[in-house]
N, C-alpha and C positions, 0 to 999 in steps of 0.2 A: 323406339320399338326395338325389341330383341328377337332375333331369328328363332323360330320354333324348332325344337329338337327334332320333331317328326311331323307328318301330316295327319291331322285328326279329322275323320269324317264327322260331319254334323256340328263342328265347332268353328270358331274363328281361328285362323292361323296367320302368323306373320312370316311371310316367305320372301325369298330373294328372287328378283328377275335375273335369269342367267342366259336366256336365249330368246331371240325374236324369230317368228315364223309367219308364213302367210295366213295361218289360222289364229294367231294371237301371240301371247307371251308365255314361255315356259318358266315356271317357278319351281324352286326347290327349297327343302328344309335342310337343317344342319346335317341330318343323316343321309342326304342325297336323294331322298324320295322326291319325285317331281309330279307336277300337275299343270294342265293347260288353263290359262286365263283367256277365254275366247275374245276375239276382236270387239265384240259388243260391249265389253267392259274395259277396254284399253283406252287410256286418255293420252293426249300428246305429251303430257309431262312425264309419263312413265319411261324410265331408261334402264338399261342393263346395269345391275348392281344395286338398284333401289330396293327397299323393303316395302311390301304392300300387305295390308291386312285383308284377308279374303275368307269367305265361307266356302267350305268344300263339301260336295255331295255327289251323287251319281246322276248323270244326265239320262236322256231318253234311250240311249244305247248302253246304259249301265256302265259307263266309264266315269271314273272320278273326274270332276271338273270344278274349277274355282269360279267364284263370282264376287263382285264387290257389293252386291245387293244383300240385304238381310231378310231372312224368312220371318214369318209370324212368330215362330219359336224355334230355338235350337235344341240340340240333343239334351235330354234330361230336363227340358223345360215344358211348361204347359201353355196352351193358347187356345183361342176360339177360332175354329176353322170352318169354312163353308164347303159343304159337300157339292162336288161338281160332276161326279159320275158314280154309277153303281153297277157292279157286275156280280155274277154268282159267287165269285171267290173273294169279294171284298169291295171297298169303296175307295174313291180318290177325293182328296180335299185340296183346296187352294191354300197354299201357304206362302204366296208371294214370289214364287220362283217359276221359271218356265216349265219344269217338270213337276206335276202334282204329286202330293205325298200319299202313299198307299196306306190304307187301314184294312188289314186282313180281316176276313169274316170272323176268325177266332178271337179277334181283339175288339169286337163290337158287343155292347150290352143290349142294344135295341136296333130296330130296323133303321137304316140310314136313307133319308129321302133327299133327292137333289134339291139344293137351295137352302136346306136346313143348316143351322150353325151348331157345331159340336165342340165341347171342351175336351181336348185331347192332350196326351203327352207324347212328345217325340222321343223315340227309342232307337237304339242301335242293335241290330241282329248280329250277335257276336259270331254266329256261324258264317253268315254271308258277307258281313261288313256293310250291309245296306241299312238305310234308315226306314222306319215305319212309324205309324202313330197308333196309339191304343186308347180305348175308352175305359179300360179297366185300370183305374187309378189307385185304388186302395192299397194294392201290394207294393206300390212304389213309395208310400209315405214312410218317413224315417221315425222310428220309435225312440231312439236315443236322443234325449233332449238336454244333455249336459251342456252347460254354458248359457242356456237361455234364461232370461230373468225378467221380472216384472218391470214394465216401463221401457223395455227395449223396442226400438223402432224396427219394423219389419215390412217387407213387401208382400202384398196380398193379391190374390186373384179369386174372385167370387166363383164358388163351385156350384152352389145350389141354394135355393130359398127354402126354408123350413118354417114350421109354426113358431120356432124359437127365434129365428133371425136368418142369418146367412152362413152356410158352411164356406170355408175359405181355405185355399192352398197358401201356405206361408213359406216364403223364401224358396219356392220350388222344391220343398223338402217335407214340410209338416202339414198336419191337418188342424184346423181351428174353427172357432165359432164366433161370429159377430152377433151379439144379441140385439134383438129388435129395439129394446128400450134404450139402447146406447147407439143407435144408428138413425140419424135424423135425415136420411135421404133414401130415395128409392134406388136400389142397386139391381143390376142385371148380371146374369151368368157371363163370365168372361171379363167383367169390369176389373180394372187394376186400381189399387189404392195403396197408400202408405198407412200403416196402422201401428198399434202398440200392444204388447203382451200385457194382459191383466193378471193371468194366472197360468202356471204350468200344471196341468192336471195329472193325477195318478194313472189315468187311462191313456196316457201318451198323446193327449190332444191339448190344444191351447185355447184359453178364453181370450178374446181380442176386443179392441176398441179402436175407433177411428181417431180418438183423442187421447192424449197422454193421461194416465191415471192421476188422480189428485183433485183437490177441491177446486182449484182455479179452472181446470179443464172441465169439471162438472158444471160449473156456473157458466162458462163460455158456451158449452154445448146447449145448456138450457136457454141461453139468450138467442142462439141460432134457431132453436125450436120455436120460440115466441115470434121471432121475425117471420119465420116460414108460415106460421098460422095466421099472422097478420096479413101477409100477402094473399093467402088463400081467401081470407075474409074481406078482401077489398080495401084493406088499410085501417080498419077499425075493429076493436073487440070490446065488449062490455065487461072488462075485468080490471081490478085495481088491487092495491095492497090489501084492501079489506075483503076481497073475494073469499068465499068459503073454501076450505081445503079440498072438499069433495069436487067442487066445480073446477078447481085448478088441476086436480089429478085427472078428471075426466077429459078436459079439453087439451091439456099439454102433457099429461103423463109425468108430472113433476110434483115434488113435495112443496108445501107452501113456503118453507124456509128457503129452498133453492130458487123457487119462483121469485120471491121478493129480492133476493140478492141479484138475480139476473135482470129484474126490472130496473133496479138501481143502476146496474152497469149500462143498460141501454139508454136510460135517461141521461146519465152523466156523459155518455158517448154521443149524445144528441142524435140518436137514431130513432127514438120514439118520443112522443109527448104524452104527458099524463093529464087527463081531464077528469072532471067530477064523475062523468058517466062511463069512463073507460080509458083505454089507451089507443093511440093512433100512430101510424108511421109519420115521421117528420119528412115533409116534402121540401125539395129545393135546397 
């Protein structure tokens, strides 16, 4: 670990223990800024001179404080938070730390109800130096996509379900779309997945997939879809290599060509058995 140049609110900092006190350990950065690590987070192994990685935020008395715990999301990141309190001036959400995170009324797009989960972005108020959360996400997405390319693996957070599929936040920076015909699992808002870029669009958004682009990935995805449908049907389906293209498309959303390749892959992998009347899951 390398000692942080300064202390950054809302981020992980690597700081040096330089003094013990009855309240905990005092830590400092290379520029001499200091913060308290309360006794609740101090372990017997920690000694003066050691470097520790901590998250820094403001406590209930608005003092900067360090913790070895990690919040649901850090500064400039997105996460799914539970609403725990609501006031006339804003709401508070649980983000895994003793002091709840504030969502100002001006940063809400809809009424917040206690117990609901909301997808939010953690932001830093440059004027006060304090953290807050916002539901107004659009203005934070980056439009400059230089360096992004087809096939690149990226981290995704599901933003919303639409008739086309799922809107997603990509690498905490960009907006993209996972299309329904390329997503063979039910996703929920806030779910995190690894995905792949299919296309960088002129409107500064990304077309995405949960599988690498290419023929092999397409066949593999089709095989997963067939297995899923077999499970739902109790292990047997009345389809074979000779099934009509219309029947295959209606049941699996696949072309006959891809269906036949996927069927061969599953039979050779001994995951299904082919009978005269259809296919079945191989048991045991």
